[in-house]
MILUM-387401 format. One record per residue (C-alpha): residue in one letter; x, y, z. Coordinates in nm, 4 decimals, padded with zeros to 6 digits. Example, Ala and Ser with C-alpha at 12.3 -4.5 7.8 and 13.67 -1.06 7.14 Angstrom:
+------+----------+----------+----------+
: rest :       px :       py :       pz :
+------+----------+----------+----------+
:    a :  01.2300 : -00.4500 :  00.7800 :
:    s :  01.3670 : -00.1060 :  00.7140 :
+------+----------+----------+----------+
//
This chain:
+------+----------+----------+----------+
: rest :       px :       py :       pz :
+------+----------+----------+----------+
:    x :  00.0000 :  00.0000 :  00.0000 :
:    x :  00.1256 :  00.3517 : -00.0806 :
:    x :  00.2273 :  00.5727 :  00.2114 :
:    x :  00.0298 :  00.8934 :  00.1534 :
:    x : -00.0132 :  01.1812 :  00.3981 :
:    x : -00.2662 :  01.4646 :  00.3884 :
:    x : -00.0967 :  01.8061 :  00.4272 :
:    x : -00.2315 :  02.0052 :  00.7197 :
:    x : -00.2170 :  02.3440 :  00.5476 :
:    x : -00.4374 :  02.2709 :  00.2434 :
:    x : -00.7234 :  02.5100 :  00.1709 :
:    x : -00.9782 :  02.2285 :  00.1446 :
:    x : -01.0019 :  01.8531 :  00.1830 :
:    x : -00.9997 :  01.8119 : -00.1941 :
:    x : -00.6847 :  02.0255 : -00.2176 :
:    x : -00.5275 :  01.8071 :  00.0502 :
:    x : -00.6053 :  01.4883 : -00.1429 :
:    x : -00.4648 :  01.6419 : -00.4621 :
:    x : -00.1435 :  01.7349 : -00.2800 :
:    x : -00.1142 :  01.3906 : -00.1176 :
:    x : -00.1540 :  01.2122 : -00.4512 :
:    x :  00.0909 :  01.4489 : -00.6250 :
:    x :  00.3485 :  01.3825 : -00.3531 :
:    x :  00.2853 :  01.0087 : -00.3741 :
:    x :  00.3408 :  01.0138 : -00.7500 :
:    x :  00.6615 :  01.2162 : -00.7209 :
:    x :  00.8013 :  00.9816 : -00.4528 :
:    x :  00.7115 :  00.6748 : -00.6568 :
:    x :  00.4539 :  00.5545 : -00.4039 :
:    x :  00.1885 :  00.5613 : -00.6783 :
:    x :  00.3081 :  00.3982 : -01.0002 :
:    x :  00.1780 :  00.3767 : -01.3582 :
:    x :  00.1686 : -00.0032 : -01.3371 :
:    x : -00.1130 : -00.0118 : -01.0795 :
:    x : -00.4787 :  00.0900 : -01.0761 :
:    x : -00.6049 :  00.2517 : -00.7539 :
:    x : -00.9676 :  00.2657 : -00.6493 :
:    x : -01.1368 :  00.5713 : -00.5007 :
:    x : -01.2470 :  00.3576 : -00.2071 :
:    x : -00.8909 :  00.2364 : -00.1461 :
:    x : -00.7510 :  00.5891 : -00.1509 :
:    x : -01.0302 :  00.7275 :  00.0695 :
:    x : -00.9695 :  00.4558 :  00.3287 :
:    x : -00.5928 :  00.5088 :  00.3171 :
:    x : -00.6265 :  00.8858 :  00.3736 :
:    x : -00.9114 :  00.8587 :  00.6232 :
:    x : -01.1532 :  01.0735 :  00.4206 :
:    x : -01.4846 :  01.0223 :  00.2424 :
:    x : -01.4969 :  00.9298 : -00.1233 :
:    x : -01.6373 :  01.2654 : -00.2405 :
:    x : -01.3147 :  01.4704 : -00.2020 :
:    x : -01.1185 :  01.1836 : -00.3549 :
:    x : -01.3435 :  01.1806 : -00.6620 :
:    x : -01.3122 :  01.5590 : -00.6949 :
:    x : -00.9340 :  01.5340 : -00.6573 :
:    x : -00.9148 :  01.2666 : -00.9287 :
:    x : -01.1049 :  01.4894 : -01.1710 :
:    x : -00.8592 :  01.7748 : -01.1050 :
:    x : -00.5581 :  01.5486 : -01.1443 :
:    x : -00.7019 :  01.4009 : -01.4648 :
:    x : -00.7524 :  01.7528 : -01.6023 :
:    x : -00.3863 :  01.8222 : -01.5189 :
:    x : -00.2840 :  01.5062 : -01.7042 :
:    x : -00.1336 :  01.3355 : -01.3994 :
:    x : -00.3831 :  01.0486 : -01.3809 :
:    x : -00.6211 :  00.8633 : -01.6086 :
:    x : -00.9645 :  00.7717 : -01.4758 :
:    x : -01.0449 :  00.4059 : -01.5427 :
:    x : -01.4195 :  00.3536 : -01.5620 :
:    x : -01.5599 :  00.1456 : -01.2750 :
:    x : -01.2091 :  00.0719 : -01.1460 :
:    x : -01.0496 :  00.3959 : -01.0226 :
:    x : -00.7429 :  00.5699 : -01.1659 :
:    x : -00.3855 :  00.5125 : -01.2696 :
:    x : -00.0825 :  00.7384 : -01.2985 :
:    x :  00.0039 :  00.8681 : -01.6461 :
:    x :  00.3640 :  00.9514 : -01.7317 :
:    x :  00.4078 :  01.2595 : -01.9527 :
:    x :  00.4888 :  01.2055 : -02.3195 :
:    x :  00.7459 :  01.3970 : -02.5210 :
:    x :  00.4606 :  01.6112 : -02.6586 :
:    x :  00.3453 :  01.6872 : -02.3014 :
:    x :  00.6955 :  01.7971 : -02.2023 :
:    x :  00.7279 :  02.0141 : -02.5114 :
:    x :  00.3998 :  02.1869 : -02.4261 :
:    x :  00.5004 :  02.2321 : -02.0618 :
:    x :  00.8282 :  02.3990 : -02.1530 :
:    x :  00.6615 :  02.6218 : -02.4099 :
:    x :  00.4559 :  02.7602 : -02.1209 :
:    x :  00.7562 :  02.7867 : -01.8902 :
:    x :  00.9586 :  02.9626 : -02.1606 :
:    x :  00.6735 :  03.2088 : -02.2072 :
:    x :  00.6667 :  03.2935 : -01.8346 :
:    x :  00.9985 :  03.2393 : -01.6578 :
:    x :  01.2546 :  03.4302 : -01.8693 :
:    x :  01.0370 :  03.7426 : -01.8546 :
:    x :  00.9956 :  03.6922 : -01.4797 :
:    x :  01.3735 :  03.6662 : -01.4344 :
:    x :  01.4153 :  03.9932 : -01.6230 :
:    x :  01.1579 :  04.1671 : -01.4059 :
:    x :  01.3138 :  04.0213 : -01.0903 :
:    x :  01.6443 :  04.1766 : -01.2022 :
:    x :  01.4713 :  04.5143 : -01.2325 :
:    x :  01.2818 :  04.5094 : -00.9019 :
:    x :  01.5195 :  04.2913 : -00.7000 :
:    x :  01.4943 :  03.9411 : -00.5531 :
:    x :  01.7091 :  03.9195 : -00.2378 :
:    x :  01.6022 :  03.5604 : -00.1651 :
:    x :  01.7643 :  03.4362 : -00.4866 :
:    x :  02.1145 :  03.4372 : -00.3376 :
:    x :  02.0064 :  03.2289 : -00.0383 :
:    x :  01.8340 :  02.9690 : -00.2569 :
:    x :  02.1386 :  02.9415 : -00.4834 :
:    x :  02.3589 :  02.8983 : -00.1751 :
:    x :  02.1288 :  02.6160 : -00.0585 :
:    x :  02.1601 :  02.4505 : -00.3990 :
:    x :  02.5384 :  02.4817 : -00.3840 :
:    x :  02.5572 :  02.3293 : -00.0342 :
:    x :  02.3273 :  02.0433 : -00.1321 :
:    x :  02.5309 :  01.9751 : -00.4471 :
:    x :  02.8505 :  01.9514 : -00.2419 :
:    x :  02.6806 :  01.7123 :  00.0005 :
:    x :  02.5240 :  01.5086 : -00.2801 :
:    x :  02.1824 :  01.5690 : -00.1221 :
:    x :  01.9461 :  01.5496 : -00.4202 :
:    x :  01.6165 :  01.6066 : -00.2308 :
:    x :  01.7560 :  01.9222 : -00.0694 :
:    x :  01.8997 :  02.0369 : -00.4023 :
:    x :  01.5727 :  02.0052 : -00.5925 :
:    x :  01.3800 :  02.1644 : -00.3076 :
:    x :  01.6121 :  02.4665 : -00.3271 :
:    x :  01.5878 :  02.4645 : -00.7076 :
:    x :  01.2077 :  02.4860 : -00.6922 :
:    x :  01.2301 :  02.7546 : -00.4245 :
:    x :  01.4595 :  02.9634 : -00.6463 :
:    x :  01.2306 :  02.9462 : -00.9492 :
:    x :  00.9316 :  03.0229 : -00.7254 :
:    x :  01.1080 :  03.3208 : -00.5650 :
:    x :  01.1929 :  03.4713 : -00.9033 :
:    x :  00.8331 :  03.4435 : -01.0212 :
:    x :  00.6894 :  03.5821 : -00.6986 :
:    x :  00.9564 :  03.8528 : -00.6862 :
:    x :  00.8477 :  03.9568 : -01.0338 :
:    x :  00.4896 :  03.9881 : -00.9080 :
:    x :  00.3658 :  03.6723 : -01.0832 :
:    x :  00.2054 :  03.4674 : -00.8058 :
:    x : -00.0447 :  03.3031 : -01.0398 :
:    x :  00.2364 :  03.2124 : -01.2757 :
:    x :  00.4284 :  03.0653 : -00.9816 :
:    x :  00.1318 :  02.8377 : -00.9047 :
:    x :  00.1044 :  02.7317 : -01.2698 :
:    x :  00.4766 :  02.6537 : -01.2920 :
:    x :  00.4636 :  02.4485 : -00.9727 :
:    x :  00.1852 :  02.2360 : -01.1223 :
:    x :  00.3761 :  02.1905 : -01.4463 :
:    x :  00.6897 :  02.0869 : -01.2591 :
:    x :  00.4856 :  01.8275 : -01.0716 :
:    x :  00.4121 :  01.6673 : -01.4082 :
:    x :  00.7720 :  01.6563 : -01.5298 :
:    x :  00.8785 :  01.5260 : -01.1858 :
:    x :  00.6997 :  01.2011 : -01.2743 :
:    x :  00.9925 :  01.1212 : -01.5034 :
:    x :  01.2145 :  01.0811 : -01.1986 :
:    x :  01.5007 :  01.2880 : -01.0572 :
:    x :  01.6154 :  01.5470 : -01.3136 :
:    x :  01.9720 :  01.4199 : -01.2883 :
:    x :  01.8508 :  01.0758 : -01.3978 :
:    x :  01.6073 :  01.2040 : -01.6600 :
:    x :  01.8492 :  01.4477 : -01.8245 :
:    x :  02.1895 :  01.2914 : -01.7567 :
:    x :  02.3205 :  01.6045 : -01.5840 :
:    x :  02.4949 :  01.6164 : -01.2477 :
:    x :  02.3925 :  01.8476 : -00.9656 :
:    x :  02.7000 :  02.0552 : -01.0449 :
:    x :  02.5854 :  02.0862 : -01.4082 :
:    x :  02.2425 :  02.2114 : -01.3048 :
:    x :  02.3926 :  02.4459 : -01.0472 :
:    x :  02.6170 :  02.5946 : -01.3162 :
:    x :  02.3088 :  02.6776 : -01.5243 :
:    x :  02.1405 :  02.8599 : -01.2345 :
:    x :  02.4390 :  03.0652 : -01.1189 :
:    x :  02.4342 :  03.3064 : -01.4186 :
:    x :  02.0616 :  03.3636 : -01.3674 :
:    x :  02.1079 :  03.4645 : -01.0039 :
:    x :  02.4221 :  03.6663 : -01.0796 :
:    x :  02.2316 :  03.8686 : -01.3411 :
:    x :  01.9316 :  03.9188 : -01.1109 :
:    x :  02.1500 :  04.0394 : -00.8234 :
:    x :  02.3458 :  04.2642 : -01.0603 :
:    x :  02.0235 :  04.4189 : -01.1884 :
:    x :  02.0814 :  04.3100 : -01.5495 :
:    x :  01.7397 :  04.2140 : -01.6945 :
:    x :  01.8536 :  04.1112 : -02.0425 :
:    x :  02.1259 :  03.8830 : -01.9113 :
:    x :  01.8884 :  03.7307 : -01.6539 :
:    x :  01.6270 :  03.6620 : -01.9218 :
:    x :  01.8854 :  03.5110 : -02.1566 :
:    x :  02.0312 :  03.2870 : -01.8857 :
:    x :  01.6885 :  03.1604 : -01.7774 :
:    x :  01.5857 :  03.0951 : -02.1364 :
:    x :  01.9033 :  02.8979 : -02.2006 :
:    x :  01.8569 :  02.6896 : -01.8869 :
:    x :  01.4951 :  02.6021 : -01.9651 :
:    x :  01.5635 :  02.5309 : -02.3337 :
:    x :  01.8470 :  02.2919 : -02.2461 :
:    x :  01.6353 :  02.1130 : -01.9861 :
:    x :  01.3488 :  02.0811 : -02.2332 :
:    x :  01.5708 :  01.9367 : -02.5077 :
:    x :  01.7214 :  01.6777 : -02.2738 :
:    x :  01.3879 :  01.5698 : -02.1251 :
:    x :  01.2172 :  01.5467 : -02.4638 :
:    x :  01.5020 :  01.3395 : -02.6104 :
:    x :  01.5087 :  01.1090 : -02.3059 :
:    x :  01.1321 :  01.0588 : -02.3171 :
:    x :  01.1306 :  00.9834 : -02.6880 :
:    x :  01.4066 :  00.7290 : -02.6367 :
:    x :  01.2160 :  00.5716 : -02.3470 :
:    x :  00.8974 :  00.5539 : -02.5528 :
:    x :  01.0863 :  00.3873 : -02.8366 :
:    x :  01.2385 :  00.1290 : -02.6032 :
:    x :  00.8999 :  00.0585 : -02.4455 :
:    x :  00.7352 :  00.0113 : -02.7861 :
:    x :  01.0051 : -00.1083 : -03.0261 :
:    x :  00.9102 : -00.1267 : -03.3922 :
:    x :  00.7843 : -00.4648 : -03.5013 :
:    x :  01.0262 : -00.6445 : -03.7319 :
:    x :  00.9186 : -00.6852 : -04.0913 :
:    x :  00.7695 : -01.0245 : -04.1658 :
:    x :  00.9905 : -01.2629 : -04.3566 :
:    x :  00.8681 : -01.5230 : -04.5993 :
:    x :  01.0345 : -01.8565 : -04.5895 :
:    x :  01.2130 : -01.9331 : -04.9142 :
:    x :  01.0554 : -02.1976 : -05.1296 :
:    x :  01.2281 : -02.5321 : -05.1494 :
+------+----------+----------+----------+
//
């Protein structure tokens, strides 16, 4: 049975179930190979079935789960097309936010980068990715884009289903850190154009690597069928 926990600070019970399922998917507690019933999840979380059903509809709309008629739901991994769409949205929002953060200031950016650096040195991936998300969130919020920050967090929850970014993209923590340092340097220096360019480069590289890895994975999962061969006549 998956080990899911309802967050205490959710705005509603449905929001809490959504968050618990998202976390369970990201940690690998809920896997694409299994089908989970609404009753099973409600019993596990200690809630009624109504908020679970509502949560499943939201998660299905977000593309994180597929509702299986009369059986429940199962986790859906994002396709290469999904990732391409996600990064089109991120590229439309985050580079501009980095530029604005450079204009108005984002003092928290330095602290988040320092946390990423410390986690990279310690080889602490969970702490590194937590600081990474905090940095991107701080830049969006610092630019006055709270709604965009919420949207980006949801989109990142989808790409997180592919596993740790270091595994999915083949980069080390040091590689990822090196892509974030110019962004923060430009923001702290008050250089909007450089901040925007650095963020765009980081996101474009991440997108290319994730899309290529997903296409390769899809090909390996569904290899082309060999052409039929006729036996030669005697």
